[in-house]
A tleap script that builds the chain and sets N, CA, C and O, in Angstrom:
source leaprc.protein.ff14SB
mol = sequence {
  NMET ASN SER GLY ALA VAL VAL SER ARG ALA
  THR GLU PRO VAL LYS PRO GLY ASN SER ASN
  ARG THR ARG ALA ILE LEU ARG GLY LEU VAL
  PRO VAL LEU VAL ALA VAL ALA ILE ALA LEU
  LEU PRO VAL PRO THR ASN LEU LYS ALA ASN
  ALA TRP TYR TYR PHE ALA LEU PHE ILE GLY
  VAL ILE VAL GLY LEU MET LEU GLU PRO ILE
  PRO PRO ALA ALA ILE GLY LEU VAL GLY VAL
  VAL ALA ALA GLY VAL LEU GLY LEU VAL GLU
  PRO LYS PRO SER ASP ALA ILE ARG TRP ALA
  LEU SER GLY PHE SER ASN SER SER VAL TRP
  LEU ILE PHE ALA ALA PHE MET PHE SER LEU
  GLY TYR GLU LYS THR GLY LEU GLY ARG ARG
  VAL GLY LEU GLN SER ARG GLU THR GLY LEU
  GLN CARG
}
set mol.1.N position { 73.314 134.905 134.857 }
set mol.1.CA position { 72.614 134.288 133.150 }
set mol.1.C position { 73.784 133.247 132.907 }
set mol.1.O position { 73.908 132.382 132.041 }
set mol.2.N position { 74.512 133.581 133.850 }
set mol.2.CA position { 75.868 132.452 133.537 }
set mol.2.C position { 76.270 131.192 134.138 }
set mol.2.O position { 76.910 131.114 135.187 }
set mol.3.N position { 75.728 129.847 133.182 }
set mol.3.CA position { 75.422 128.508 134.095 }
set mol.3.C position { 76.965 127.994 134.881 }
set mol.3.O position { 77.319 127.001 135.517 }
set mol.4.N position { 77.523 129.102 134.492 }
set mol.4.CA position { 79.209 128.263 134.298 }
set mol.4.C position { 79.127 126.851 133.668 }
set mol.4.O position { 79.632 125.955 134.345 }
set mol.5.N position { 78.461 126.436 132.243 }
set mol.5.CA position { 78.427 125.663 131.611 }
set mol.5.C position { 79.336 126.544 130.588 }
set mol.5.O position { 79.088 127.702 130.252 }
set mol.6.N position { 80.950 125.390 129.967 }
set mol.6.CA position { 81.423 126.027 129.102 }
set mol.6.C position { 81.725 125.756 127.356 }
set mol.6.O position { 82.268 124.894 126.667 }
set mol.7.N position { 80.913 127.238 127.121 }
set mol.7.CA position { 80.675 126.581 125.787 }
set mol.7.C position { 82.119 126.813 124.206 }
set mol.7.O position { 82.919 127.693 123.885 }
set mol.8.N position { 81.862 125.918 123.858 }
set mol.8.CA position { 82.969 125.277 122.742 }
set mol.8.C position { 81.941 126.084 121.235 }
set mol.8.O position { 80.750 125.968 120.942 }
set mol.9.N position { 82.882 126.740 120.687 }
set mol.9.CA position { 82.326 127.368 119.708 }
set mol.9.C position { 83.295 126.680 118.460 }
set mol.9.O position { 83.218 127.332 117.419 }
set mol.10.N position { 84.050 125.668 118.397 }
set mol.10.CA position { 84.121 124.764 117.665 }
set mol.10.C position { 83.953 124.394 116.538 }
set mol.10.O position { 84.161 123.225 116.862 }
set mol.11.N position { 83.735 124.310 115.336 }
set mol.11.CA position { 82.626 122.582 114.833 }
set mol.11.C position { 83.095 121.854 115.148 }
set mol.11.O position { 82.542 121.339 116.120 }
set mol.12.N position { 84.446 121.153 114.688 }
set mol.12.CA position { 85.039 120.370 115.434 }
set mol.12.C position { 85.817 120.282 116.348 }
set mol.12.O position { 86.674 121.107 116.664 }
set mol.13.N position { 85.446 118.710 117.122 }
set mol.13.CA position { 86.085 118.519 117.891 }
set mol.13.C position { 87.909 118.965 117.773 }
set mol.13.O position { 88.409 119.253 116.685 }
set mol.14.N position { 88.588 118.951 118.870 }
set mol.14.CA position { 89.637 119.119 118.856 }
set mol.14.C position { 90.637 117.932 118.683 }
set mol.14.O position { 91.076 117.744 119.817 }
set mol.15.N position { 91.127 117.175 117.960 }
set mol.15.CA position { 92.252 116.108 118.969 }
set mol.15.C position { 93.528 116.403 119.354 }
set mol.15.O position { 94.553 116.799 118.799 }
set mol.16.N position { 93.028 115.965 120.958 }
set mol.16.CA position { 95.093 115.891 121.320 }
set mol.16.C position { 95.894 115.663 120.580 }
set mol.16.O position { 95.703 114.642 119.919 }
set mol.17.N position { 97.005 116.352 120.337 }
set mol.17.CA position { 98.244 115.828 119.672 }
set mol.17.C position { 98.499 116.487 118.618 }
set mol.17.O position { 99.560 116.895 118.145 }
set mol.18.N position { 96.947 116.591 118.133 }
set mol.18.CA position { 97.101 116.458 116.429 }
set mol.18.C position { 97.870 118.367 115.894 }
set mol.18.O position { 98.626 118.640 114.961 }
set mol.19.N position { 97.283 119.240 116.893 }
set mol.19.CA position { 97.825 120.312 116.198 }
set mol.19.C position { 99.724 120.631 116.967 }
set mol.19.O position { 100.457 121.569 116.652 }
set mol.20.N position { 100.070 119.434 118.050 }
set mol.20.CA position { 101.573 119.333 118.428 }
set mol.20.C position { 101.910 118.766 116.879 }
set mol.20.O position { 102.562 119.461 116.101 }
set mol.21.N position { 101.700 118.212 116.725 }
set mol.21.CA position { 102.050 117.382 115.375 }
set mol.21.C position { 102.186 117.768 114.164 }
set mol.21.O position { 103.155 117.311 113.558 }
set mol.22.N position { 101.479 118.498 113.614 }
set mol.22.CA position { 101.514 118.885 112.905 }
set mol.22.C position { 102.758 120.852 112.930 }
set mol.22.O position { 103.142 121.753 112.184 }
set mol.23.N position { 102.808 120.435 114.204 }
set mol.23.CA position { 103.324 122.364 114.390 }
set mol.23.C position { 105.048 121.559 114.271 }
set mol.23.O position { 106.060 121.976 113.708 }
set mol.24.N position { 104.825 120.385 114.994 }
set mol.24.CA position { 106.793 120.116 114.748 }
set mol.24.C position { 107.071 119.630 113.501 }
set mol.24.O position { 108.164 119.434 112.970 }
set mol.25.N position { 105.700 119.417 112.996 }
set mol.25.CA position { 105.739 118.684 111.239 }
set mol.25.C position { 106.985 119.731 110.124 }
set mol.25.O position { 107.991 119.570 109.433 }
set mol.26.N position { 105.920 120.947 110.639 }
set mol.26.CA position { 106.255 122.442 110.074 }
set mol.26.C position { 107.646 123.034 110.840 }
set mol.26.O position { 108.468 123.794 110.328 }
set mol.27.N position { 107.674 122.561 111.999 }
set mol.27.CA position { 109.221 122.797 112.288 }
set mol.27.C position { 110.488 122.132 111.954 }
set mol.27.O position { 111.671 122.451 112.077 }
set mol.28.N position { 109.588 120.648 111.283 }
set mol.28.CA position { 110.756 119.608 110.681 }
set mol.28.C position { 111.124 120.788 108.910 }
set mol.28.O position { 111.956 121.096 108.056 }
set mol.29.N position { 110.134 120.920 109.261 }
set mol.29.CA position { 110.635 120.964 106.883 }
set mol.29.C position { 110.791 122.362 106.879 }
set mol.29.O position { 111.520 122.810 105.994 }
set mol.30.N position { 110.256 123.182 107.694 }
set mol.30.CA position { 110.164 124.578 106.953 }
set mol.30.C position { 111.871 125.309 107.220 }
set mol.30.O position { 112.086 126.521 107.235 }
set mol.31.N position { 112.930 124.227 107.411 }
set mol.31.CA position { 114.617 124.407 107.617 }
set mol.31.C position { 115.213 124.073 105.808 }
set mol.31.O position { 116.080 124.558 105.081 }
set mol.32.N position { 114.345 123.163 105.703 }
set mol.32.CA position { 114.441 122.192 104.830 }
set mol.32.C position { 114.069 122.619 103.456 }
set mol.32.O position { 114.426 122.292 102.325 }
set mol.33.N position { 113.001 123.692 104.092 }
set mol.33.CA position { 112.310 124.462 102.630 }
set mol.33.C position { 113.197 125.487 102.472 }
set mol.33.O position { 113.831 125.382 101.422 }
set mol.34.N position { 113.462 126.405 103.111 }
set mol.34.CA position { 114.026 127.053 102.749 }
set mol.34.C position { 115.222 126.990 102.634 }
set mol.34.O position { 115.630 128.099 102.287 }
set mol.35.N position { 116.153 126.166 102.756 }
set mol.35.CA position { 117.660 125.419 102.250 }
set mol.35.C position { 117.560 125.174 100.995 }
set mol.35.O position { 118.557 125.333 100.291 }
set mol.36.N position { 116.453 124.774 100.485 }
set mol.36.CA position { 115.915 123.974 99.210 }
set mol.36.C position { 115.842 125.305 98.692 }
set mol.36.O position { 116.878 125.817 98.268 }
set mol.37.N position { 114.492 126.097 98.660 }
set mol.37.CA position { 114.869 127.705 97.664 }
set mol.37.C position { 115.459 128.252 97.409 }
set mol.37.O position { 115.414 128.563 96.218 }
set mol.38.N position { 116.902 129.070 98.561 }
set mol.38.CA position { 118.141 129.122 98.301 }
set mol.38.C position { 118.725 128.476 97.158 }
set mol.38.O position { 119.257 128.975 96.166 }
set mol.39.N position { 118.573 127.537 97.407 }
set mol.39.CA position { 119.811 126.664 96.372 }
set mol.39.C position { 118.882 126.594 94.846 }
set mol.39.O position { 119.489 126.663 93.777 }
set mol.40.N position { 117.677 126.481 94.879 }
set mol.40.CA position { 117.237 126.846 93.727 }
set mol.40.C position { 117.424 127.958 92.869 }
set mol.40.O position { 117.369 127.937 91.639 }
set mol.41.N position { 117.687 129.095 93.729 }
set mol.41.CA position { 117.589 130.380 92.850 }
set mol.41.C position { 119.308 130.617 91.775 }
set mol.41.O position { 120.223 129.796 91.828 }
set mol.42.N position { 119.337 131.599 91.113 }
set mol.42.CA position { 119.989 131.478 90.212 }
set mol.42.C position { 121.906 131.680 91.181 }
set mol.42.O position { 122.143 132.720 91.796 }
set mol.43.N position { 122.595 130.936 91.130 }
set mol.43.CA position { 124.078 130.637 91.398 }
set mol.43.C position { 124.369 132.358 90.988 }
set mol.43.O position { 124.198 132.598 89.792 }
set mol.44.N position { 124.781 133.539 91.850 }
set mol.44.CA position { 125.644 134.615 92.128 }
set mol.44.C position { 126.627 134.504 91.175 }
set mol.44.O position { 127.462 133.631 91.411 }
set mol.45.N position { 126.806 135.311 89.895 }
set mol.45.CA position { 128.633 135.462 89.412 }
set mol.45.C position { 129.351 135.846 90.211 }
set mol.45.O position { 129.257 136.629 91.157 }
set mol.46.N position { 130.446 134.989 89.606 }
set mol.46.CA position { 131.623 134.983 90.539 }
set mol.46.C position { 131.550 134.179 91.661 }
set mol.46.O position { 132.255 134.383 92.650 }
set mol.47.N position { 130.548 133.056 91.560 }
set mol.47.CA position { 130.390 132.191 92.365 }
set mol.47.C position { 130.445 131.205 92.176 }
set mol.47.O position { 129.712 130.768 91.289 }
set mol.48.N position { 131.462 130.161 92.992 }
set mol.48.CA position { 130.632 128.788 92.864 }
set mol.48.C position { 129.727 128.390 92.695 }
set mol.48.O position { 129.056 129.420 92.761 }
set mol.49.N position { 128.408 126.912 92.319 }
set mol.49.CA position { 128.038 126.435 92.625 }
set mol.49.C position { 128.133 125.723 93.648 }
set mol.49.O position { 127.105 125.838 94.316 }
set mol.50.N position { 129.226 124.701 94.327 }
set mol.50.CA position { 129.440 123.997 95.262 }
set mol.50.C position { 129.464 125.233 96.553 }
set mol.50.O position { 129.088 124.775 97.632 }
set mol.51.N position { 129.847 126.693 96.575 }
set mol.51.CA position { 130.161 127.269 97.728 }
set mol.51.C position { 128.184 127.792 97.662 }
set mol.51.O position { 127.384 127.422 98.522 }
set mol.52.N position { 127.907 128.445 96.771 }
set mol.52.CA position { 126.404 128.335 96.429 }
set mol.52.C position { 125.352 127.873 97.873 }
set mol.52.O position { 124.896 128.576 98.775 }
set mol.53.N position { 125.215 126.136 97.552 }
set mol.53.CA position { 124.080 125.735 97.381 }
set mol.53.C position { 125.225 125.179 99.593 }
set mol.53.O position { 124.619 124.394 100.322 }
set mol.54.N position { 126.209 125.580 99.946 }
set mol.54.CA position { 126.803 125.457 101.007 }
set mol.54.C position { 125.997 126.460 101.611 }
set mol.54.O position { 125.110 126.317 102.452 }
set mol.55.N position { 126.522 127.729 100.946 }
set mol.55.CA position { 125.596 128.773 101.850 }
set mol.55.C position { 124.136 128.330 101.902 }
set mol.55.O position { 123.618 128.768 102.930 }
set mol.56.N position { 123.366 127.680 101.223 }
set mol.56.CA position { 122.253 127.475 101.266 }
set mol.56.C position { 121.836 126.371 102.489 }
set mol.56.O position { 121.140 126.623 103.472 }
set mol.57.N position { 122.219 125.584 102.277 }
set mol.57.CA position { 122.637 124.527 103.532 }
set mol.57.C position { 122.771 125.238 104.877 }
set mol.57.O position { 121.829 125.146 105.664 }
set mol.58.N position { 124.351 126.259 105.364 }
set mol.58.CA position { 124.217 126.760 106.348 }
set mol.58.C position { 123.045 128.053 106.701 }
set mol.58.O position { 122.859 128.268 107.899 }
set mol.59.N position { 122.670 128.462 106.217 }
set mol.59.CA position { 121.316 129.010 105.911 }
set mol.59.C position { 119.948 128.128 106.490 }
set mol.59.O position { 119.127 128.478 107.338 }
set mol.60.N position { 120.018 126.990 105.786 }
set mol.60.CA position { 119.068 126.292 106.291 }
set mol.60.C position { 119.767 125.875 107.808 }
set mol.60.O position { 118.867 125.963 108.644 }
set mol.61.N position { 120.592 125.603 108.221 }
set mol.61.CA position { 121.029 124.851 109.536 }
set mol.61.C position { 120.221 126.151 110.732 }
set mol.61.O position { 119.352 125.916 111.572 }
set mol.62.N position { 120.838 127.412 110.432 }
set mol.62.CA position { 120.785 128.141 111.263 }
set mol.62.C position { 119.283 128.233 111.308 }
set mol.62.O position { 118.696 127.794 112.297 }
set mol.63.N position { 118.428 128.932 110.015 }
set mol.63.CA position { 116.421 128.382 110.645 }
set mol.63.C position { 116.317 126.953 111.690 }
set mol.63.O position { 115.454 126.683 112.524 }
set mol.64.N position { 117.814 126.012 111.198 }
set mol.64.CA position { 116.952 125.195 112.274 }
set mol.64.C position { 117.501 125.325 113.511 }
set mol.64.O position { 117.280 124.340 114.214 }
set mol.65.N position { 118.178 126.239 114.065 }
set mol.65.CA position { 119.002 126.266 115.024 }
set mol.65.C position { 117.632 127.478 115.655 }
set mol.65.O position { 117.349 127.708 116.831 }
set mol.66.N position { 117.104 127.969 114.612 }
set mol.66.CA position { 116.239 128.614 115.605 }
set mol.66.C position { 114.453 128.399 115.957 }
set mol.66.O position { 113.623 129.119 116.511 }
set mol.67.N position { 114.374 126.487 115.065 }
set mol.67.CA position { 112.963 126.649 115.057 }
set mol.67.C position { 113.767 125.472 116.315 }
set mol.67.O position { 113.475 125.308 117.500 }
set mol.68.N position { 114.805 124.832 115.501 }
set mol.68.CA position { 114.609 123.772 116.698 }
set mol.68.C position { 113.330 122.489 116.849 }
set mol.68.O position { 112.400 121.976 117.472 }
set mol.69.N position { 113.785 122.512 116.263 }
set mol.69.CA position { 112.214 121.054 115.486 }
set mol.69.C position { 112.790 119.662 116.516 }
set mol.69.O position { 112.092 119.046 117.320 }
set mol.70.N position { 114.518 119.368 116.145 }
set mol.70.CA position { 115.518 118.316 117.273 }
set mol.70.C position { 116.232 119.193 117.850 }
set mol.70.O position { 116.089 120.389 117.599 }
set mol.71.N position { 117.168 118.713 118.766 }
set mol.71.CA position { 117.960 119.040 119.463 }
set mol.71.C position { 119.181 120.051 118.221 }
set mol.71.O position { 119.729 120.022 117.119 }
set mol.72.N position { 119.026 120.700 119.258 }
set mol.72.CA position { 120.564 121.884 118.916 }
set mol.72.C position { 122.007 121.252 118.060 }
set mol.72.O position { 122.565 121.729 117.072 }
set mol.73.N position { 122.326 120.090 118.803 }
set mol.73.CA position { 123.581 119.831 118.391 }
set mol.73.C position { 123.210 118.824 117.650 }
set mol.73.O position { 124.184 118.351 117.064 }
set mol.74.N position { 121.913 118.112 117.341 }
set mol.74.CA position { 121.308 117.455 116.100 }
set mol.74.C position { 121.757 117.857 114.897 }
set mol.74.O position { 122.596 117.260 114.223 }
set mol.75.N position { 121.227 118.828 114.626 }
set mol.75.CA position { 120.790 120.165 113.955 }
set mol.75.C position { 122.483 120.332 113.169 }
set mol.75.O position { 122.917 120.409 112.020 }
set mol.76.N position { 123.047 120.326 114.553 }
set mol.76.CA position { 124.490 120.883 113.728 }
set mol.76.C position { 125.080 120.212 113.302 }
set mol.76.O position { 125.849 120.532 112.395 }
set mol.77.N position { 124.949 118.549 113.930 }
set mol.77.CA position { 125.477 117.314 113.066 }
set mol.77.C position { 125.288 116.584 111.970 }
set mol.77.O position { 126.091 115.992 111.250 }
set mol.78.N position { 123.174 116.790 111.894 }
set mol.78.CA position { 122.411 116.854 110.679 }
set mol.78.C position { 123.635 117.389 109.551 }
set mol.78.O position { 124.363 116.606 108.941 }
set mol.79.N position { 123.698 119.154 109.400 }
set mol.79.CA position { 124.462 119.689 108.279 }
set mol.79.C position { 125.491 119.232 108.028 }
set mol.79.O position { 125.657 119.075 106.818 }
set mol.80.N position { 126.764 118.759 109.004 }
set mol.80.CA position { 128.687 118.642 108.618 }
set mol.80.C position { 127.925 117.601 108.261 }
set mol.80.O position { 128.323 117.450 107.106 }
set mol.81.N position { 126.881 116.539 108.476 }
set mol.81.CA position { 127.037 114.963 107.094 }
set mol.81.C position { 126.021 115.705 106.138 }
set mol.81.O position { 125.816 114.923 105.211 }
set mol.82.N position { 125.481 116.563 105.996 }
set mol.82.CA position { 124.639 116.455 104.236 }
set mol.82.C position { 126.021 117.402 103.618 }
set mol.82.O position { 126.688 116.982 102.672 }
set mol.83.N position { 126.261 118.464 104.173 }
set mol.83.CA position { 128.064 118.995 103.461 }
set mol.83.C position { 128.512 118.149 103.215 }
set mol.83.O position { 128.720 118.066 102.005 }
set mol.84.N position { 128.867 117.245 103.845 }
set mol.84.CA position { 129.387 116.096 103.580 }
set mol.84.C position { 129.428 115.385 102.391 }
set mol.84.O position { 130.091 115.547 101.367 }
set mol.85.N position { 128.213 114.191 102.867 }
set mol.85.CA position { 127.672 113.533 101.742 }
set mol.85.C position { 126.791 114.083 100.368 }
set mol.85.O position { 125.915 113.711 99.586 }
set mol.86.N position { 127.665 115.219 100.662 }
set mol.86.CA position { 126.691 115.939 99.001 }
set mol.86.C position { 127.913 116.738 98.118 }
set mol.86.O position { 127.893 117.224 96.987 }
set mol.87.N position { 129.081 116.643 99.240 }
set mol.87.CA position { 129.530 117.083 98.279 }
set mol.87.C position { 130.483 118.242 98.187 }
set mol.87.O position { 131.393 118.671 97.478 }
set mol.88.N position { 129.855 118.500 99.186 }
set mol.88.CA position { 129.772 120.213 98.972 }
set mol.88.C position { 131.200 120.992 99.465 }
set mol.88.O position { 131.420 122.103 98.984 }
set mol.89.N position { 132.494 120.213 100.747 }
set mol.89.CA position { 132.775 120.072 100.586 }
set mol.89.C position { 134.571 120.096 100.325 }
set mol.89.O position { 135.470 120.836 100.725 }
set mol.90.N position { 134.505 118.533 99.196 }
set mol.90.CA position { 135.595 117.935 98.758 }
set mol.90.C position { 134.928 117.301 97.648 }
set mol.90.O position { 133.932 116.599 97.824 }
set mol.91.N position { 135.393 117.502 96.598 }
set mol.91.CA position { 135.233 116.577 95.558 }
set mol.91.C position { 134.550 114.962 95.413 }
set mol.91.O position { 133.519 114.497 94.928 }
set mol.92.N position { 136.350 114.147 96.477 }
set mol.92.CA position { 136.035 113.179 96.875 }
set mol.92.C position { 135.924 112.115 97.841 }
set mol.92.O position { 137.049 111.862 98.271 }
set mol.93.N position { 135.119 111.453 98.313 }
set mol.93.CA position { 134.484 111.199 99.895 }
set mol.93.C position { 134.870 111.182 100.483 }
set mol.93.O position { 134.327 111.676 101.471 }
set mol.94.N position { 136.682 110.445 100.706 }
set mol.94.CA position { 137.245 109.966 101.727 }
set mol.94.C position { 137.600 111.621 102.626 }
set mol.94.O position { 137.884 111.743 103.818 }
set mol.95.N position { 137.443 112.879 101.443 }
set mol.95.CA position { 138.191 113.799 101.774 }
set mol.95.C position { 137.021 114.377 102.504 }
set mol.95.O position { 137.299 114.916 103.575 }
set mol.96.N position { 135.660 114.370 102.103 }
set mol.96.CA position { 134.889 115.082 102.435 }
set mol.96.C position { 133.993 114.172 104.114 }
set mol.96.O position { 133.037 114.475 104.827 }
set mol.97.N position { 134.809 113.221 104.089 }
set mol.97.CA position { 134.773 112.345 105.322 }
set mol.97.C position { 135.411 112.961 106.335 }
set mol.97.O position { 134.771 113.417 107.283 }
set mol.98.N position { 137.059 113.070 106.240 }
set mol.98.CA position { 138.140 113.909 106.902 }
set mol.98.C position { 137.510 115.178 107.002 }
set mol.98.O position { 137.230 115.505 108.156 }
set mol.99.N position { 137.206 115.997 106.085 }
set mol.99.CA position { 136.433 117.336 106.559 }
set mol.99.C position { 136.035 117.229 108.130 }
set mol.99.O position { 136.623 117.559 109.160 }
set mol.100.N position { 134.581 116.526 107.824 }
set mol.100.CA position { 133.832 116.022 108.846 }
set mol.100.C position { 134.014 115.758 109.640 }
set mol.100.O position { 133.236 116.262 110.449 }
set mol.101.N position { 134.876 114.988 110.166 }
set mol.101.CA position { 135.281 114.534 110.962 }
set mol.101.C position { 136.676 114.910 111.428 }
set mol.101.O position { 137.322 113.968 111.887 }
set mol.102.N position { 137.292 116.138 111.403 }
set mol.102.CA position { 138.668 117.239 111.530 }
set mol.102.C position { 138.083 117.685 112.347 }
set mol.102.O position { 138.637 117.131 113.297 }
set mol.103.N position { 137.012 118.570 112.963 }
set mol.103.CA position { 135.879 119.541 114.178 }
set mol.103.C position { 136.202 118.395 115.019 }
set mol.103.O position { 136.773 118.791 116.035 }
set mol.104.N position { 136.077 117.292 114.998 }
set mol.104.CA position { 136.161 116.213 117.070 }
set mol.104.C position { 136.604 115.888 117.449 }
set mol.104.O position { 136.488 115.285 118.516 }
set mol.105.N position { 138.422 116.316 116.025 }
set mol.105.CA position { 140.019 115.832 116.664 }
set mol.105.C position { 140.583 116.990 117.225 }
set mol.105.O position { 141.802 116.933 117.383 }
set mol.106.N position { 139.880 118.280 117.654 }
set mol.106.CA position { 140.343 119.589 118.422 }
set mol.106.C position { 139.906 119.163 119.568 }
set mol.106.O position { 139.078 118.325 119.925 }
set mol.107.N position { 140.851 120.139 120.254 }
set mol.107.CA position { 141.037 119.057 121.934 }
set mol.107.C position { 139.799 120.891 122.478 }
set mol.107.O position { 138.924 120.677 123.317 }
set mol.108.N position { 139.897 122.052 122.043 }
set mol.108.CA position { 138.575 122.880 122.225 }
set mol.108.C position { 137.870 123.186 121.743 }
set mol.108.O position { 137.257 124.250 121.814 }
set mol.109.N position { 137.654 121.578 120.550 }
set mol.109.CA position { 135.664 121.585 120.492 }
set mol.109.C position { 135.547 120.707 122.023 }
set mol.109.O position { 134.726 121.178 122.810 }
set mol.110.N position { 136.285 119.524 122.461 }
set mol.110.CA position { 136.108 118.274 123.790 }
set mol.110.C position { 135.856 119.235 124.616 }
set mol.110.O position { 134.691 119.498 124.917 }
set mol.111.N position { 137.497 120.305 125.404 }
set mol.111.CA position { 136.943 121.096 126.354 }
set mol.111.C position { 135.345 121.792 126.494 }
set mol.111.O position { 134.583 121.707 127.457 }
set mol.112.N position { 135.151 122.443 125.292 }
set mol.112.CA position { 133.634 123.227 125.176 }
set mol.112.C position { 132.277 122.033 125.448 }
set mol.112.O position { 131.273 122.114 126.156 }
set mol.113.N position { 132.550 121.449 124.960 }
set mol.113.CA position { 131.743 120.460 125.508 }
set mol.113.C position { 131.861 119.219 126.868 }
set mol.113.O position { 131.072 118.334 127.197 }
set mol.114.N position { 132.249 119.337 127.032 }
set mol.114.CA position { 132.584 118.926 128.526 }
set mol.114.C position { 132.249 120.071 129.505 }
set mol.114.O position { 131.645 119.684 130.506 }
set mol.115.N position { 132.432 121.016 129.460 }
set mol.115.CA position { 131.592 122.456 130.037 }
set mol.115.C position { 130.049 122.440 130.420 }
set mol.115.O position { 129.304 122.465 131.400 }
set mol.116.N position { 130.036 122.370 128.758 }
set mol.116.CA position { 128.599 121.697 128.827 }
set mol.116.C position { 128.155 121.041 129.340 }
set mol.116.O position { 127.268 121.591 129.992 }
set mol.117.N position { 128.216 119.493 129.599 }
set mol.117.CA position { 127.742 118.640 130.674 }
set mol.117.C position { 128.645 118.382 131.646 }
set mol.117.O position { 128.595 117.355 132.323 }
set mol.118.N position { 129.827 119.588 131.836 }
set mol.118.CA position { 128.749 119.433 133.581 }
set mol.118.C position { 127.836 120.512 134.036 }
set mol.118.O position { 127.099 120.525 135.021 }
set mol.119.N position { 128.077 121.628 132.907 }
set mol.119.CA position { 127.105 122.727 133.063 }
set mol.119.C position { 125.584 121.798 133.468 }
set mol.119.O position { 125.020 121.589 134.542 }
set mol.120.N position { 125.408 121.565 132.660 }
set mol.120.CA position { 124.625 120.599 132.554 }
set mol.120.C position { 123.363 119.146 134.266 }
set mol.120.O position { 122.353 119.028 134.960 }
set mol.121.N position { 124.713 118.542 133.830 }
set mol.121.CA position { 125.212 117.688 135.458 }
set mol.121.C position { 124.572 118.587 136.403 }
set mol.121.O position { 123.502 118.206 136.877 }
set mol.122.N position { 125.215 120.142 136.898 }
set mol.122.CA position { 124.507 120.854 137.522 }
set mol.122.C position { 123.307 121.591 138.027 }
set mol.122.O position { 122.784 121.934 139.088 }
set mol.123.N position { 123.173 121.647 137.014 }
set mol.123.CA position { 121.898 122.211 137.359 }
set mol.123.C position { 120.864 121.019 137.298 }
set mol.123.O position { 119.990 121.049 138.165 }
set mol.124.N position { 120.841 120.025 136.442 }
set mol.124.CA position { 119.990 119.105 136.607 }
set mol.124.C position { 120.089 118.433 138.255 }
set mol.124.O position { 119.110 118.143 138.943 }
set mol.125.N position { 121.190 118.319 138.559 }
set mol.125.CA position { 121.417 117.936 140.162 }
set mol.125.C position { 121.089 118.856 141.264 }
set mol.125.O position { 121.341 118.519 142.421 }
set mol.126.N position { 120.522 120.047 140.982 }
set mol.126.CA position { 121.062 121.676 141.155 }
set mol.126.C position { 122.063 121.843 142.128 }
set mol.126.O position { 122.079 122.740 142.972 }
set mol.127.N position { 123.306 120.516 141.914 }
set mol.127.CA position { 124.698 121.031 142.748 }
set mol.127.C position { 124.698 122.115 142.804 }
set mol.127.O position { 124.431 122.672 143.869 }
set mol.128.N position { 124.987 122.796 141.710 }
set mol.128.CA position { 125.158 124.552 141.743 }
set mol.128.C position { 124.590 124.813 143.167 }
set mol.128.O position { 125.378 124.785 144.112 }
set mol.129.N position { 123.431 125.035 143.352 }
set mol.129.CA position { 122.829 125.937 144.097 }
set mol.129.C position { 122.924 125.541 145.458 }
set mol.129.O position { 122.801 126.240 146.463 }
set mol.130.N position { 123.187 124.185 145.345 }
set mol.130.CA position { 123.710 123.983 146.748 }
set mol.130.C position { 124.477 124.529 147.703 }
set mol.130.O position { 124.326 125.006 148.828 }
set mol.131.N position { 126.182 124.129 146.203 }
set mol.131.CA position { 127.488 124.809 146.851 }
set mol.131.C position { 127.700 126.070 147.578 }
set mol.131.O position { 128.351 126.367 148.580 }
set mol.132.N position { 126.415 127.180 146.185 }
set mol.132.CA position { 126.302 128.405 147.001 }
set mol.132.C position { 125.378 128.659 148.064 }
set mol.132.O position { 125.058 129.848 148.096 }
set mol.133.N position { 124.716 127.793 149.147 }
set mol.133.CA position { 123.753 127.676 150.309 }
set mol.133.C position { 125.132 127.530 150.631 }
set mol.133.O position { 125.763 128.525 150.986 }
set mol.134.N position { 125.630 126.517 150.558 }
set mol.134.CA position { 126.499 125.868 151.649 }
set mol.134.C position { 127.994 126.828 152.119 }
set mol.134.O position { 128.777 126.546 153.026 }
set mol.135.N position { 128.047 127.851 151.302 }
set mol.135.CA position { 129.319 129.157 150.580 }
set mol.135.C position { 129.079 130.506 151.699 }
set mol.135.O position { 129.707 131.318 152.379 }
set mol.136.N position { 127.430 130.000 151.265 }
set mol.136.CA position { 126.441 131.792 152.193 }
set mol.136.C position { 126.518 130.581 154.026 }
set mol.136.O position { 127.254 130.951 154.942 }
set mol.137.N position { 125.707 129.357 154.152 }
set mol.137.CA position { 125.983 129.056 155.283 }
set mol.137.C position { 127.675 129.718 155.898 }
set mol.137.O position { 128.057 130.516 156.754 }
set mol.138.N position { 128.141 129.045 155.122 }
set mol.138.CA position { 130.117 128.670 156.015 }
set mol.138.C position { 130.944 130.491 155.873 }
set mol.138.O position { 132.110 130.840 156.056 }
set mol.139.N position { 130.018 131.085 155.579 }
set mol.139.CA position { 130.564 132.672 154.979 }
set mol.139.C position { 131.683 132.885 154.169 }
set mol.139.O position { 132.586 133.701 154.353 }
set mol.140.N position { 131.555 132.128 153.309 }
set mol.140.CA position { 132.431 132.384 152.200 }
set mol.140.C position { 132.614 132.893 151.013 }
set mol.140.O position { 133.538 132.761 150.210 }
set mol.141.N position { 130.866 133.965 150.954 }
set mol.141.CA position { 130.438 134.355 150.063 }
set mol.141.C position { 131.338 136.339 151.353 }
set mol.141.O position { 131.567 136.396 152.561 }
set mol.142.N position { 131.521 137.405 150.304 }
set mol.142.CA position { 131.754 138.243 150.710 }
set mol.142.C position { 131.110 139.439 151.342 }
set mol.142.O position { 131.805 140.363 151.766 }
savepdb mol mol.pdb
quit
């Protein structure tokens, strides 16, 4: 009795892209809402308010990294900028900017960044696979 026709049980036609857009907006709002909710909780005793707000921002960044509404590097950068702009790390704006940019002066950070860029290049171009196949052909592997 099946005529091959697809019967839709939805009462309303699904518009393409609306569910994805809503999901993307929710994935972007959840980290912010989590950070704000934690920041609005009472500050624990023997803890400075700035430390509590910094913790709330940290948890918001972690939730953002889990949900990935934007690329992870951008989430980290947003967290650093927010900590500096909100004065959570240093009260003076010039000191906060110095703190926010200090991580980029470390050579280890640039080494790790370069390693990630090389690995992405190898993956995107397929160079790693080609080198592996070439080494297999020439007998460089054990």
